[in-house]
Each structure stands twice: as C-alpha cells, then as structure tokens.
C-alpha positions as CSV (number, residue, x, y, z in Angstrom):
1,M,85.1,-63.4,-104.2
2,L,82.2,-61.6,-105.8
3,R,79.6,-62.9,-103.2
4,R,81.9,-61.3,-100.5
5,F,82.5,-57.9,-102.6
6,C,78.4,-57.6,-102.4
7,G,78.1,-58.8,-98.6
8,L,80.5,-56.4,-98.0
9,M,78.6,-53.7,-100.4
10,C,75.7,-55.0,-98.4
11,V,77.2,-53.9,-94.7
12,T,78.3,-51.0,-95.6
13,W,75.1,-49.6,-97.3
14,M,73.4,-50.4,-94.3
15,A,75.9,-49.0,-91.7
16,C,75.3,-46.1,-93.9
17,F,71.7,-45.9,-93.6
18,L,71.2,-46.8,-89.4
19,I,74.3,-43.9,-88.3
20,P,71.8,-41.3,-90.3
21,S,69.1,-42.9,-88.7
22,V,70.7,-42.3,-85.2
23,L,71.3,-39.4,-85.5
24,F,68.3,-37.6,-87.3
25,A,66.6,-39.8,-83.9
26,Q,69.0,-38.2,-81.1
27,T,68.3,-34.9,-83.1
28,D,65.0,-34.9,-83.2
29,A,64.9,-36.0,-79.2
30,K,67.4,-32.8,-78.2
31,M,64.9,-30.9,-80.5
32,A,61.9,-32.5,-78.2
33,D,63.8,-31.6,-75.3
34,A,64.9,-27.8,-76.1
35,L,61.1,-27.1,-76.9
36,Y,60.3,-28.4,-73.3
37,F,62.9,-26.6,-71.2
38,E,62.0,-23.2,-72.9
39,G,58.2,-23.7,-72.0
40,K,56.8,-24.6,-75.3
41,F,54.7,-27.5,-74.6
42,V,52.5,-27.5,-76.9
43,Q,55.5,-27.9,-79.9
44,A,57.1,-29.9,-77.6
45,E,53.9,-32.3,-77.6
46,K,53.7,-32.6,-81.5
47,A,57.1,-33.4,-81.1
48,Y,57.3,-36.2,-78.8
49,R,54.5,-37.9,-80.5
50,Q,56.5,-38.1,-83.5
51,L,59.1,-40.0,-81.5
52,V,57.0,-42.1,-80.0
53,A,55.6,-43.2,-83.4
54,K,58.9,-43.8,-84.6
55,H,60.6,-45.7,-82.3
56,A,60.2,-49.0,-80.1
57,D,62.3,-47.8,-77.2
58,K,59.2,-44.4,-76.4
59,Q,58.8,-45.6,-72.6
60,K,60.8,-41.7,-71.5
61,Y,58.7,-40.2,-74.2
62,L,55.3,-41.4,-73.2
63,L,56.3,-40.4,-69.5
64,R,57.3,-36.7,-70.8
65,L,53.8,-36.8,-72.7
66,A,52.1,-37.7,-69.8
67,E,54.1,-34.7,-67.9
68,I,52.6,-32.4,-70.7
69,A,49.7,-33.2,-70.0
70,L,49.6,-32.8,-66.4
71,L,50.5,-29.6,-66.9
72,Q,47.6,-28.9,-69.2
73,N,45.8,-30.7,-66.9
74,K,44.6,-32.9,-68.7
75,L,43.6,-35.4,-65.9
76,K,42.2,-38.5,-68.4
77,T,45.1,-38.3,-70.7
78,V,47.5,-38.5,-67.7
79,K,46.5,-42.2,-67.2
80,Q,46.4,-42.8,-70.5
81,L,50.0,-42.0,-71.2
82,C,51.0,-43.8,-67.1
83,D,49.2,-47.1,-68.6
84,Q,50.9,-47.0,-72.4
85,A,54.2,-46.8,-70.5
86,K,56.1,-50.1,-68.7
87,P,59.1,-48.3,-67.8
88,V,62.3,-50.5,-66.9
89,K,64.8,-47.8,-65.4
90,Q,64.6,-46.7,-62.2
91,A,64.3,-42.9,-62.9
92,D,61.1,-43.5,-65.2
93,I,59.7,-45.7,-62.8
94,K,60.4,-43.1,-60.8
95,K,59.1,-40.2,-62.6
96,R,55.5,-42.7,-63.4
97,N,55.3,-42.6,-59.7
98,R,55.6,-38.9,-59.3
99,I,53.1,-38.5,-62.5
100,H,50.1,-40.9,-60.8
101,A,51.2,-39.5,-57.2
102,E,49.9,-36.0,-59.1
103,M,47.2,-37.1,-60.2
104,Y,45.2,-38.9,-58.4
105,Y,45.9,-35.8,-55.5
106,R,44.7,-33.7,-58.4
107,L,41.6,-35.8,-58.6
108,N,41.0,-36.0,-55.2
109,Q,41.6,-39.3,-55.2
110,F,43.8,-39.6,-52.0
111,D,43.8,-43.4,-51.4
112,Q,45.3,-43.8,-54.6
113,A,47.9,-40.9,-54.2
114,S,49.0,-42.0,-51.1
115,A,50.4,-45.9,-52.7
116,Y,52.3,-43.4,-54.9
117,F,53.7,-40.9,-52.3
118,A,54.5,-43.4,-50.0
119,K,56.9,-45.1,-53.0
120,L,58.3,-41.7,-53.8
121,G,59.5,-41.8,-49.8
122,R,56.7,-39.0,-48.5
123,H,55.3,-40.9,-46.0
124,A,54.2,-38.2,-44.2
125,K,52.3,-37.0,-47.2
126,A,51.0,-40.7,-47.6
127,K,49.6,-40.7,-44.3
128,K,47.3,-37.6,-44.2
129,L,45.8,-39.1,-47.4
130,A,45.4,-42.2,-46.5
131,S,43.8,-41.3,-43.5
132,F,40.4,-39.9,-45.4
133,K,39.6,-43.8,-46.6
134,R,40.2,-45.2,-43.1
135,Q,37.9,-42.9,-41.9
136,K,35.6,-42.9,-44.9
137,L,35.9,-38.9,-45.6
138,T,35.3,-37.2,-48.7
139,P,37.7,-34.4,-49.1
140,Y,36.9,-30.5,-49.4
141,S,32.9,-31.5,-49.2
142,I,30.4,-29.1,-49.4
143,D,26.7,-29.7,-48.8
144,Q,24.7,-29.4,-51.7
145,Q,22.2,-27.3,-49.8
146,Q,25.3,-24.5,-49.2
147,P,25.0,-21.3,-51.7
148,E,26.7,-22.2,-54.8
149,T,29.2,-18.8,-54.8
150,T,30.2,-16.5,-51.9
151,T,31.9,-13.6,-51.5
152,I,34.4,-12.8,-48.6
153,K,35.4,-8.9,-47.7
154,F,39.3,-8.4,-47.3
155,E,39.9,-7.5,-44.1
156,R,42.6,-5.6,-45.3
157,T,44.5,-5.6,-49.3
158,D,48.1,-4.5,-48.9
159,P,50.8,-5.4,-48.1
160,L,48.6,-8.6,-49.3
161,P,45.0,-9.5,-49.3
162,V,43.8,-10.9,-46.0
163,V,40.0,-12.3,-44.9
164,A,39.0,-13.8,-41.8
165,I,37.8,-17.6,-41.6
166,R,37.3,-20.3,-38.6
167,V,38.3,-23.8,-38.5
168,N,36.3,-26.3,-37.2
169,G,34.1,-23.5,-36.2
170,G,35.8,-22.0,-33.6
171,K,37.0,-18.3,-33.5
172,K,38.0,-16.2,-36.3
173,I,41.4,-15.7,-37.2
174,F,43.0,-14.4,-40.5
175,A,44.6,-15.6,-43.1
176,I,46.4,-14.4,-46.6
177,I,45.5,-15.3,-49.6
178,D,48.5,-16.6,-51.2
179,T,49.0,-18.5,-54.5
180,G,52.1,-19.3,-54.2
181,G,50.7,-21.5,-51.6
182,S,49.7,-25.3,-52.1
183,E,47.3,-26.8,-49.6
184,L,45.8,-24.8,-46.8
185,I,48.5,-23.4,-44.0
186,I,47.5,-23.2,-40.3
187,S,49.6,-21.8,-37.2
188,P,50.8,-24.2,-34.8
189,E,48.4,-22.4,-32.5
190,I,45.6,-22.8,-34.1
191,A,46.1,-26.3,-35.1
192,K,46.6,-27.3,-31.3
193,S,43.1,-25.2,-30.5
194,A,41.6,-27.1,-33.1
195,K,42.9,-30.1,-32.7
196,A,43.6,-31.5,-35.8
197,T,45.3,-34.3,-36.7
198,T,48.9,-34.8,-37.3
199,F,50.8,-37.3,-39.3
200,G,54.6,-36.2,-39.3
201,S,56.7,-33.4,-41.4
202,E,58.1,-33.5,-44.6
203,Q,60.3,-30.8,-45.8
204,S,59.5,-27.8,-48.1
205,M,61.1,-25.2,-49.9
206,F,59.9,-21.5,-49.3
207,A,61.0,-18.1,-50.6
208,G,65.2,-17.7,-51.1
209,G,65.1,-21.4,-51.2
210,K,65.3,-21.9,-47.8
211,K,63.8,-25.1,-46.5
212,M,61.6,-25.3,-43.6
213,A,60.2,-28.8,-41.9
214,V,55.9,-28.9,-42.6
215,V,54.1,-30.4,-40.6
216,Q,51.0,-32.6,-42.2
217,G,47.5,-32.4,-40.9
218,R,43.9,-32.9,-41.6
219,I,40.7,-30.4,-40.2
220,D,37.3,-31.3,-39.9
221,S,36.0,-27.9,-41.6
222,L,37.2,-24.6,-42.8
223,T,34.9,-21.9,-43.0
224,M,34.9,-19.0,-45.2
225,G,31.9,-16.4,-46.0
226,E,29.3,-18.5,-46.0
227,L,30.4,-22.0,-47.1
228,T,31.8,-24.6,-45.2
229,V,33.9,-26.9,-46.2
230,K,34.8,-30.3,-44.3
231,H,37.5,-32.0,-44.1
232,V,40.7,-30.3,-45.7
233,P,44.2,-31.5,-45.2
234,V,46.1,-29.0,-44.0
235,H,50.0,-28.0,-43.4
236,I,51.3,-27.2,-40.1
237,L,53.5,-24.0,-39.8
238,P,54.7,-20.9,-38.2
239,T,52.4,-18.1,-39.6
240,R,52.1,-15.8,-37.0
241,R,56.1,-13.8,-38.4
242,F,54.4,-12.7,-41.5
243,A,52.3,-10.2,-39.4
244,A,54.8,-7.4,-41.6
245,A,52.9,-9.0,-45.3
246,A,49.6,-8.0,-43.3
247,G,50.0,-4.4,-42.0
248,G,50.3,-6.4,-38.3
249,M,48.0,-8.4,-38.3
250,K,48.2,-11.5,-36.6
251,I,47.9,-13.9,-38.9
252,D,47.1,-17.7,-38.6
253,A,46.5,-19.0,-41.9
254,V,47.4,-18.6,-45.0
255,I,45.2,-19.6,-48.0
256,G,47.3,-21.7,-51.6
257,T,46.2,-22.7,-54.8
258,V,45.2,-26.7,-53.9
259,L,42.2,-24.8,-51.7
260,L,41.3,-22.3,-54.3
261,K,41.2,-24.5,-57.0
262,Q,38.0,-26.2,-55.6
263,F,36.5,-23.7,-56.6
264,R,36.4,-21.1,-60.0
265,F,38.0,-18.3,-58.1
266,T,38.0,-14.6,-58.0
267,I,40.5,-11.8,-56.4
268,D,39.1,-9.2,-56.8
269,Y,41.4,-6.1,-56.3
270,P,39.6,-3.0,-56.6
271,G,36.1,-4.6,-54.7
272,Q,38.3,-5.7,-52.2
273,S,36.8,-9.4,-51.8
274,L,37.6,-13.3,-52.5
275,I,34.9,-14.9,-54.4
276,L,34.9,-18.7,-54.4
277,T,32.5,-19.8,-56.9
278,R,31.7,-23.6,-57.6
279,P,33.0,-24.9,-60.4
280,S,29.8,-25.9,-62.1
281,A,27.9,-22.6,-61.6
282,K,27.4,-20.0,-65.0
283,R,30.5,-18.0,-66.5
284,K,30.4,-14.5,-66.6
285,T,32.2,-12.5,-68.8
286,A,33.4,-8.5,-68.7
287,N,33.8,-6.7,-71.5
288,D,36.9,-5.4,-70.3
289,Q,38.2,-9.0,-69.7
290,I,41.6,-10.7,-70.4
291,D,42.1,-14.0,-71.0
292,I,45.3,-15.6,-70.4
293,P,46.3,-19.5,-70.8
294,F,48.0,-20.8,-68.5
295,Y,50.1,-24.4,-67.2
296,L,49.7,-26.0,-63.6
297,G,53.1,-27.5,-62.9
298,S,53.5,-29.7,-59.7
299,D,50.2,-29.1,-57.1
300,H,50.0,-25.4,-57.1
301,L,52.4,-23.8,-59.7
302,V,50.1,-21.8,-61.9
303,L,52.3,-21.2,-65.0
304,T,51.9,-18.7,-67.7
305,W,53.5,-16.2,-70.4
306,G,55.3,-13.1,-69.8
307,S,58.3,-10.7,-70.2
308,V,60.3,-8.6,-68.8
309,N,61.5,-4.8,-70.4
310,K,62.0,-6.0,-74.1
311,S,63.1,-9.6,-72.9
312,K,61.8,-12.2,-74.8
313,S,58.8,-14.2,-73.6
314,M,59.6,-16.8,-70.8
315,L,56.9,-18.6,-68.3
316,F,56.1,-16.9,-65.4
317,F,55.0,-18.4,-61.8
318,V,52.0,-16.0,-60.7
319,D,52.7,-16.1,-57.1
320,T,50.1,-13.4,-55.6
321,G,52.1,-13.9,-52.6
322,L,55.3,-11.2,-53.0
323,A,53.6,-8.4,-50.2
324,G,53.4,-5.5,-51.7
325,Q,55.8,-6.2,-54.5
326,A,55.4,-7.4,-58.1
327,F,58.1,-9.7,-59.2
328,T,60.9,-11.4,-58.1
329,C,63.2,-13.4,-60.6
330,P,66.9,-15.3,-61.0
331,K,70.0,-13.3,-62.1
332,S,70.0,-14.5,-65.7
333,T,66.8,-12.8,-66.3
334,L,68.1,-9.5,-64.8
335,D,70.4,-10.4,-67.1
336,Q,68.5,-10.3,-70.1
337,A,66.0,-7.8,-69.5
338,G,69.3,-5.5,-68.3
339,I,68.0,-4.9,-65.0
340,K,70.9,-4.3,-62.0
341,P,70.0,-4.4,-58.7
342,A,70.4,-1.0,-56.6
343,G,70.8,-0.1,-53.3
344,P,71.8,-2.0,-49.5
345,K,70.5,-5.8,-49.0
346,F,68.0,-5.6,-46.5
347,Q,66.3,-8.5,-44.9
348,G,62.6,-9.7,-45.7
349,M,60.6,-12.7,-44.2
350,G,59.7,-16.1,-46.4
351,G,57.5,-19.3,-46.1
352,G,61.4,-20.8,-44.9
353,G,63.2,-17.7,-42.4
354,K,64.6,-14.8,-43.2
355,I,66.3,-13.9,-46.6
356,D,68.4,-11.5,-48.1
357,I,66.6,-8.6,-50.5
358,Q,67.8,-6.2,-53.2
359,L,65.7,-3.4,-54.8
360,F,65.2,-3.1,-58.6
361,T,63.1,-0.9,-61.0
362,V,61.0,-2.8,-63.9
363,D,60.6,-0.9,-67.0
364,S,58.1,-3.2,-68.3
365,L,56.2,-5.9,-67.0
366,K,53.7,-8.3,-69.3
367,L,51.3,-11.1,-69.1
368,G,49.4,-11.3,-72.5
369,S,48.1,-8.1,-73.1
370,A,47.9,-6.6,-69.6
371,E,50.8,-4.4,-69.0
372,K,52.0,-2.6,-66.0
373,N,55.8,0.0,-65.8
374,K,57.5,1.3,-63.4
375,L,56.9,-2.0,-61.2
376,T,59.0,-2.5,-58.0
377,G,60.9,-6.0,-58.1
378,L,63.0,-7.3,-56.0
379,F,65.9,-9.6,-56.2
380,G,66.7,-12.6,-53.7
381,P,63.3,-14.2,-53.0
382,F,63.1,-16.5,-55.7
383,P,64.1,-19.8,-55.4
384,E,67.9,-21.1,-57.3
385,S,66.3,-24.6,-57.8
386,L,63.1,-23.2,-59.3
387,E,64.2,-21.9,-62.5
388,K,65.2,-25.1,-64.0
389,S,64.8,-27.9,-61.4
390,M,60.7,-29.0,-63.1
391,G,62.3,-29.4,-66.4
392,F,61.7,-26.5,-67.7
393,R,62.8,-23.1,-66.9
394,I,61.1,-20.3,-65.2
395,G,61.9,-16.8,-65.6
396,G,59.9,-15.2,-62.8
397,L,57.5,-14.7,-60.3
398,I,54.7,-12.3,-61.2
399,S,53.2,-11.4,-57.9
400,H,51.0,-8.4,-55.8
401,A,51.9,-5.1,-57.9
402,F,51.3,-6.2,-61.5
403,F,47.3,-7.3,-60.3
404,R,46.7,-4.6,-58.0
405,D,44.2,-3.1,-60.3
406,Y,42.7,-6.0,-61.4
407,S,39.5,-8.7,-60.8
408,V,41.5,-11.5,-61.3
409,T,39.8,-15.3,-62.3
410,F,41.0,-18.4,-62.5
411,D,39.5,-21.2,-63.9
412,F,41.1,-24.4,-63.6
413,Q,38.5,-26.2,-65.6
414,A,39.1,-23.9,-68.6
415,M,42.8,-23.9,-67.8
416,K,42.8,-19.8,-67.4
417,M,43.3,-16.7,-66.5
418,M,40.6,-13.4,-66.1
419,L,41.7,-10.5,-66.1
420,S,39.2,-7.3,-66.0
421,R,39.5,-3.0,-64.4
422,K,37.7,-2.2,-62.1
423,K,36.8,1.5,-60.4
424,R,37.6,1.3,-57.2
C-alpha cells in the first residue's frame, strides 16, 4: 500500500514539474515570436537561441534564426542554420526552401537558387536563373578594366530621379531610380528591340496591393555611365505609364535595389546624380554623416527603424519611388500617429495599375537622428498585405521627399545607410 502511495506521489510530483516546464516553454516561444513580430530582431535572436538550446524539437526555431540571419544579410550563418535544421513538417520544409532560394539568389549563385525557386512553384524565375549556368554566364559581370566608380547625372530629380542608360548597347533610354523595385525593369518595347531572352511570367504585388504579371527575362548588357554590366536578369513590365512620375519623360526602365546592391550606391539628391561604386572600393565618410543600420527583407526590402509624429518606433520600408512624396502607411499607423486623411480621393499610378489615394499631413518623420517636418503623406499606395505578411510588422514606407535634402548611400556589406546634407 505504501509502495503504491509512493508511486502515486512520484507520478503526481513529476506531473507538477512537467506542466510548468511546458508552460514556460510556450511562454518563452510566445515572447520570442512577439519580439520578432515587433521587428526587434537582435532580442528575438537571443530568445530563439535559448529555445534551440533548451528543446529537442528545435526545427522551427533554427529556421526562424535563419530568417533573422537573412534579414541581417549574414549569408554564411543562414546556410549553417539551414544545414542544422532537419524539418519534417511541410510548412517548415517550404520555409527552408524559401530561405535557401533567397540566400543563393543574393549570392548570385543562380543555379542553386533555381532549384529552390522551382520547388516553390516559381518556375519562370527558376528557368531564368538556370539559364545562366546553361549559357555559362556570370550574372552582373563587370570587367576589371572598367572604373571603380561612375557618376551618372540625373536627367531630372523630381518627382523622381531619372537617369539615362543603354540596354544591349542600344540607344539611350530613360530610367527611374526606385529602391522599392527589385531587379531592373524594362519596357516590352525595349525588351523587343534589344531581343531580350524571356522565360515566362509570374504574378507580383505592387502599390495599393495591385497584382500584375511580370515577364522574367535576361539581357546581355546594361550600360550606366562609364560602367557596363553584363548578363543582367530583368523584369519586363509596361513602364511608359510612369511618365507622370518623371515629369512627362518617356520611361523605358526602372532601376531597382537588386541591381543597385551589386554596388555601394549613392542617390545624391542635392548633387543630382547616381554614384555606383564597387563594394571593394575604400569607403569615404562625411563629417555630417548620419549612419542608419538596416535589414534586408525578401530580395529588396530595405527596412529600418523610424517614427511618425509621436508614435513609437517601427520598421519602415525605404522605398524611394513614391513620386514627390514622403510617406505612406497602413491605417493602423495612421491611428497610432493620430492622423486622419483629408480631402477627396484621387487616382495615382502604381506598378500594378491605378490606385485610389488620399492625402494626409505628417508633422514629424524620423529615421535615426534624421528628421523632417510638415511633409505630405499618401493613404492608399501601401499594400495592405505588406504590413504583416513577412511575419513582422512593417509600419510604413518612407520615400523621396524625406530624402530630398540628403546624399544617401546604401552599403550592403556594412548593412547601413549613410545620410549627409549637401548644399545645392
């Protein structure tokens, strides 16, 4: 009887010990997830590492750590974490495939990236990337004899900067600079005249949550200033409808972040020029320089901390392509900042077509120690799904009018933006 009683006591004691342990584990995971959702990636990384150390079922935590390393652009760490993870659940396997696809894509290892994009069902992009190995092409190739830096003067600066480029050695065409874009976009007309190679189309999301089919392609060369870049992946999309964003100029291309981040690049608004510098070149520092660390989400989402009015800090997407304007955001951010759109709605043009827009006034907009006051914002262009679809909250999109007085350098090795003021 006594033995039976002791046995019951032992089982009861173990149950009392295990139940709180499970609860603590659940609480720790929720806290880590909450930090990640808020964009507090450094704190979240520490929390997930503790979970990995404590629990046998660590696959999802290893994959989350890989996602954080991807945001930090620490690609060796991403690979190490993905190699450690042995996911069994289909959702986790898909997540690892997505991480692998993005990692190899950023490394310009297109053959490996292609295999993972195919697993994700992105067959047109997979075919495009695979073509580089078949044709023995090195993506974004630049001959060493070419200059280390080139400066390309703006054809115009407002509402958006426009530069002249050449595709496949053809005639001069005009391109908008837009860090909110990914690969180089060229118009169907230029794709046809340049005999760009195409691989099918995929649906992409643009301003206002609009979707449109984007043709995946490849061109032989792109000339920007004194530099010619060979074997360039492209998207093909109607661009001439963006004339209003370029002051009426005929636009045949959009230069996005995936192309630009092959360099350390500067959008020098006061100096009215785009400066492309090879990453290996020596860095220069300005006396008034403001350093702002950033993360890289997906293939081109430059994300950094900012605030609007008296709201708490939140992640902003640095998208310089909001023509002539400073800011757009979801309704939740307007509510936090105490802002109400005013006046009638009107229509604007985004990458996916026409969108309804309403104006609002921003009293204060900040990135790090950089601040501007009394700016115009637009309600409507911010895609509703962008706010939370990546697993963390993006509170807004900061753009052209905020940066207009700065020379802005993006360094994807140091993972920071450098803002400096120059007299016009």
